C-alpha positions as CSV (number, residue, x, y, z in Angstrom):
1,M,97.3,113.3,104.8
2,A,100.2,110.9,106.3
3,S,103.5,112.3,106.6
4,Q,106.8,110.2,105.7
5,A,107.1,109.5,109.4
6,D,103.6,108.1,109.5
7,V,104.4,106.0,106.3
8,R,107.7,104.7,107.8
9,R,106.1,103.9,111.1
10,I,103.4,101.9,109.4
11,A,105.7,100.1,106.9
12,L,108.3,99.1,109.7
13,S,105.4,97.8,111.8
14,L,105.0,95.1,109.2
15,P,106.9,91.7,109.7
16,A,110.4,91.4,108.3
17,T,110.3,95.0,106.6
18,E,113.7,96.4,105.8
19,E,114.2,100.1,105.0
20,A,116.7,100.9,102.2
21,P,119.7,102.8,103.9
22,N,120.1,105.3,101.2
23,H,116.6,106.3,100.2
24,F,112.9,106.1,101.3
25,A,112.0,102.6,100.2
26,F,110.8,99.5,102.1
27,S,111.2,95.8,101.2
28,V,110.3,92.5,102.9
29,R,112.6,89.4,102.2
30,N,111.0,86.5,100.4
31,Q,113.0,83.3,99.6
32,G,116.3,85.3,100.4
33,K,115.6,88.1,98.0
34,L,114.4,91.7,99.1
35,K,110.9,92.5,97.4
36,G,110.2,96.2,97.3
37,F,106.7,96.9,98.3
38,L,106.9,100.9,98.8
39,R,109.2,103.8,97.6
40,V,109.1,107.4,97.1
41,W,108.2,108.4,93.6
42,M,110.9,109.3,91.2
43,E,110.0,111.7,88.6
44,R,112.0,112.6,85.5
45,V,111.6,116.6,85.4
46,A,113.7,117.1,82.4
47,P,114.5,114.8,79.5
48,R,117.6,112.8,79.5
49,K,118.3,113.8,83.4
50,A,118.3,111.9,86.3
51,R,115.1,111.1,88.0
52,V,114.5,113.2,91.3
53,P,112.6,112.0,94.5
54,Q,109.2,113.5,94.9
55,P,108.8,113.2,98.8
56,N,105.0,113.8,98.7
57,V,104.0,111.0,96.5
58,I,104.8,107.2,97.2
59,A,104.8,104.3,94.9
60,V,103.3,101.0,96.1
61,R,103.2,97.3,94.6
62,V,99.8,95.9,94.0
63,A,99.0,92.4,92.7
64,N,96.6,93.7,89.7
65,L,94.7,96.6,88.4
66,F,91.3,95.5,89.9
67,D,93.3,95.7,93.2
68,K,94.9,98.8,92.5
69,D,91.3,100.5,92.1
70,F,89.9,98.8,95.2
71,L,93.0,99.7,97.3
72,L,92.9,103.5,96.4
73,A,89.7,103.5,98.1
74,L,90.9,102.0,101.4
75,D,93.4,103.3,104.1
76,Q,95.2,100.0,104.2
77,L,97.2,100.5,101.2
78,L,100.7,100.0,102.8
79,T,99.5,96.7,104.4
80,E,98.3,95.3,100.9
81,A,101.4,96.5,99.1
82,W,103.4,94.6,101.8
83,R,101.1,91.5,101.5
84,C,101.9,91.5,97.7
85,Q,105.7,90.9,98.5
86,A,105.8,88.9,101.6
87,P,106.2,85.3,101.9
88,K,103.3,83.0,102.9
89,E,104.7,82.6,106.3
90,L,104.8,86.1,107.4
91,D,101.3,86.8,106.3
92,P,98.4,85.0,108.2
93,K,96.0,85.8,105.3
94,K,98.2,83.7,102.9
95,K,98.3,80.6,105.1
96,A,97.4,77.4,103.2
97,P,94.5,75.4,104.4
98,R,95.3,72.8,107.2
99,R,95.9,69.3,105.9
100,G,93.2,66.8,106.4
101,A,90.7,69.7,105.9
102,A,87.9,68.2,103.9
103,A,87.7,69.3,100.3
104,P,84.3,70.6,98.8
105,S,82.5,67.8,97.1
106,R,81.5,68.1,93.6
107,R,78.2,67.2,92.4
108,S,77.5,66.4,88.9
């Protein structure tokens, strides 16, 4: 099982990642706004009381429920969570196809 130090190391190795100054959470700046992709789980242990951090559980952003199920079976969960929030210019997998590339032809 990964420790918080492992999670911090992986998260901060991703481009343009920022750690929240007052709690265990990580974001990437996208169009000038911080977009969170990972945080410690905050659990409400008593009704009408403030939530408390559960340091053994993290919450990560996913694109959709299919991705959630798929990613739970992988070890690259943090990278994929970051990819959901990062701008295209930071992620080589999101880069648009080169201009001038031939479009696929359609046949009737």
